[in-house]
PAZAPA-4460 file (N, C-alpha, C; in steps of 0.05 Angstrom, whole numbers, plus 32768, in hexadecimal, padded with zeros to 4 digits):
% residues 89
    n_x    n_y    n_z   ca_x   ca_y   ca_z    c_x    c_y    c_z   seq   type   mol
   7EB5   82E5   7D6F   7EBD   82D6   7D90   7ED5   82DF   7D94     1      X     A
   7ED7   82D3   7DB1   7EE2   82D8   7DCD   7F09   82D6   7DC7     2      X     A
   7F1D   82DE   7DC5   7F2F   82DA   7DCA   7F32   82C1   7DE2     3      X     A
   7F3E   82AA   7DE3   7F4C   82A3   7DF2   7F60   82AB   7E04     4      X     A
   7F6E   82BF   7E07   7F7B   82CB   7E16   7F6C   82E0   7E29     5      X     A
   7F59   82DE   7E2C   7F4B   82EA   7E3E   7F61   82F9   7E57     6      X     A
   7F5D   830A   7E62   7F61   8308   7E7A   7F50   830A   7E93     7      X     A
   7F5C   830A   7EAC   7F43   8300   7EC0   7F30   831D   7EC8     8      X     A
   7F44   8332   7EBE   7F3D   8352   7EBF   7F22   8352   7EA9     9      X     A
   7F27   833F   7E90   7F14   833F   7E72   7EFD   8334   7E7D    10      X     A
   7F05   8318   7E8B   7EED   8304   7E95   7EDB   8311   7EAC    11      X     A
   7EE7   8320   7EBE   7ECD   8334   7ECF   7EC2   8349   7EC6    12      X     A
   7EC9   8353   7EAB   7EC1   836D   7EA2   7EA7   835E   7E98    13      X     A
   7EAA   8345   7E7E   7E90   8341   7E81   7E7D   8331   7E8B    14      X     A
   7E85   8328   7EA3   7E80   831A   7EB5   7E65   8337   7EC6    15      X     A
   7E71   834C   7EC9   7E62   8363   7ED1   7E48   836C   7EB3    16      X     A
   7E52   836D   7EA5   7E49   8375   7E8A   7E34   835E   7E89    17      X     A
   7E3B   833D   7E87   7E22   8330   7E84   7E03   832F   7E99    18      X     A
   7E10   8335   7EB0   7DF9   833B   7ECB   7DEC   8350   7EC3    19      X     A
   7DF1   8361   7EB4   7DE4   8382   7EB4   7DCB   8374   7EA3    20      X     A
   7DB2   8384   7EA3   7D9D   8388   7E98   7D9D   8391   7E76    21      X     A
   7D94   838D   7E68   7D94   8392   7E49   7D92   83AF   7E46    22      X     A
   7DA9   83BA   7E37   7DB5   83D8   7E3D   7D9E   83D8   7E23    23      X     A
   7D90   83D7   7E10   7D78   83DE   7E02   7D5A   83DB   7E11    24      X     A
   7D5A   83CD   7E1C   7D3C   83CA   7E22   7D31   83BC   7E41    25      X     A
   7D4E   83B5   7E47   7D4B   83BB   7E66   7D4D   839C   7E71    26      X     A
   7D44   838A   7E5C   7D38   836D   7E66   7D59   8361   7E82    27      X     A
   7D46   8356   7E94   7D51   834A   7EA5   7D70   8341   7E96    28      X     A
   7D86   833E   7EAE   7D9D   832A   7E9C   7DA0   8315   7EAF    29      X     A
   7D9F   82F9   7EA5   7DC8   82FF   7E91   7DC2   830F   7E77    30      X     A
   7DCE   831F   7E6C   7DD1   8324   7E54   7DE8   831A   7E3B    31      X     A
   7DE8   8318   7E29   7E03   8323   7E18   7E1E   832E   7E1A    32      X     A
   7E28   832D   7E1B   7E40   8346   7E1A   7E43   8347   7DF4    33      X     A
   7E35   835D   7DEC   7E41   8363   7DD3   7E51   8378   7DCC    34      X     A
   7E6F   8368   7DBE   7E7F   837A   7DB7   7E7F   8393   7D9E    35      X     A
   7E88   83B8   7DA9   7E7F   83C8   7D95   7E91   83C3   7D81    36      X     A
   7EA5   83B7   7D90   7EBE   83B4   7D77   7ECD   8394   7D7F    37      X     A
   7ECA   837E   7D6E   7EDA   8370   7D77   7EEF   8370   7D83    38      X     A
   7EFC   8364   7D91   7F13   835C   7D98   7F1A   8376   7DBB    39      X     A
   7F0A   838B   7DB5   7F0B   8398   7DD5   7EFF   8396   7DE5    40      X     A
   7F08   8388   7DF9   7EEF   837B   7E0D   7EDC   8390   7E19    41      X     A
   7EED   83A4   7E1D   7EDA   83BD   7E34   7ED2   83C3   7E22    42      X     A
   7EC6   83CE   7E10   7EB0   83C7   7DF6   7E99   83C0   7DF1    43      X     A
   7E8D   83B9   7E06   7E7E   83AB   7DFF   7E61   83AD   7E16    44      X     A
   7E47   83A6   7E17   7E3B   83B1   7E15   7E22   8399   7E20    45      X     A
   7E10   8398   7E34   7E00   8389   7E3E   7DE8   838D   7E29    46      X     A
   7DD5   8373   7E1C   7DC8   8372   7E07   7DBC   8356   7E13    47      X     A
   7DA6   8350   7E10   7D8A   8344   7E18   7D8F   832D   7DF7    48      X     A
   7D86   8315   7DF3   7D84   8300   7DDB   7D7D   8315   7DC1    49      X     A
   7D5B   8320   7DCB   7D5C   832C   7DB6   7D64   8343   7DAD    50      X     A
   7D6C   8351   7DBA   7D77   8371   7DB4   7D90   8368   7DA9    51      X     A
   7DA2   834F   7DA9   7DB4   834F   7DA2   7DB6   8343   7D89    52      X     A
   7D9F   8323   7D89   7DA7   8312   7D6A   7D85   8318   7D64    53      X     A
   7D7B   8324   7D74   7D60   831C   7D5D   7D57   832F   7D4B    54      X     A
   7D53   831C   7D37   7D54   832A   7D12   7D44   8345   7D11    55      X     A
   7D2C   834B   7D24   7D1C   8361   7D28   7D2D   8373   7D36    56      X     A
   7D33   836C   7D4F   7D36   837C   7D5E   7D59   8386   7D62    57      X     A
   7D60   8375   7D60   7D82   8370   7D62   7D8F   837A   7D57    58      X     A
   7DA8   8381   7D66   7DBF   838F   7D52   7DC8   838B   7D3D    59      X     A
   7DC8   836D   7D35   7DC9   8362   7D25   7DB7   8365   7D0E    60      X     A
   7DA8   8368   7D19   7D8B   8368   7D06   7D82   8389   7D05    61      X     A
   7D71   8381   7CFA   7D5C   839F   7CF7   7D5F   83B6   7D0A    62      X     A
   7D69   83B0   7D1A   7D66   83C5   7D39   7D53   83D3   7D3F    63      X     A
   7D42   83C0   7D45   7D1A   83D6   7D44   7D20   83DE   7D5D    64      X     A
   7D24   83CC   7D71   7D1D   83E0   7D8B   7D32   83EE   7D94    65      X     A
   7D4F   83ED   7D7E   7D64   8409   7D87   7D52   841A   7D7D    66      X     A
   7D4D   8427   7D5D   7D3B   8431   7D56   7D2C   843E   7D66    67      X     A
   7D13   8433   7D73   7D02   843B   7D7E   7D0E   8448   7D97    68      X     A
   7D18   843D   7DA1   7D28   8449   7DC1   7D40   8460   7DB7    69      X     A
   7D4A   8463   7DA3   7D5C   8466   7D9E   7D72   846D   7DA4    70      X     A
   7D7D   844F   7DAC   7D93   8444   7DB1   7DAA   843F   7D9C    71      X     A
   7DC1   844C   7DA5   7DD4   843F   7D9B   7DF1   8439   7D9F    72      X     A
   7E01   8424   7D9E   7E14   841A   7DA4   7E26   842B   7DB7    73      X     A
   7E24   8440   7DB6   7E3E   844D   7DC9   7E1E   845A   7DE2    74      X     A
   7E0A   8466   7DDA   7DFF   8466   7DF4   7DF1   8453   7DFF    75      X     A
   7DF3   843F   7DFD   7DF5   8421   7E0B   7E0E   841E   7E1D    76      X     A
   7E2B   8422   7E0A   7E43   8425   7E18   7E34   8436   7E33    77      X     A
   7E39   844E   7E2A   7E39   8467   7E43   7E25   8460   7E4E    78      X     A
   7E0A   844E   7E52   7DFD   844A   7E6B   7E09   8439   7E6E    79      X     A
   7E1C   8420   7E69   7E27   840A   7E78   7E43   8415   7E8A    80      X     A
   7E43   8431   7E80   7E60   8432   7E92   7E53   8440   7EA4    81      X     A
   7E47   844C   7EA6   7E2F   8465   7EB7   7E27   8452   7EC9    82      X     A
   7E22   843F   7EC7   7E0F   8420   7EDD   7E2E   841B   7EE5    83      X     A
   7E3D   8410   7EDC   7E63   8403   7EF3   7E6C   8410   7EFF    84      X     A
   7E66   8437   7EFE   7E6B   8445   7F0C   7E5A   8445   7F26    85      X     A
   7E40   843B   7F26   7E2D   843E   7F39   7E30   8417   7F4B    86      X     A
   7E3A   83FF   7F38   7E43   83F1   7F45   7E5C   83EF   7F53    87      X     A
   7E74   83FB   7F4E   7E7E   83FA   7F68   7E85   8409   7F7F    88      X     A
   7E73   8420   7F78   7E6C   842B   7F93   7E62   841F   7FA8    89      X     A
***
């Protein structure tokens, strides 16, 4: 659950992450902003509903898609940060 005390910078970051395609399967946005560690708002990654909450593919489920594509939360975070570099230029 998100804090009610989000800064404008936090909100802007979430909007950017949510506008991105899924960091695992590449499904077009809007995506969910999955927190790698709760409360650390800049450690979130874009995930489609299935790769986020799906019982078979989701990170909160069996992570089947994650395993097939050899993805981890940190590898997806790395890709997300790299994409931010492309967006800002």
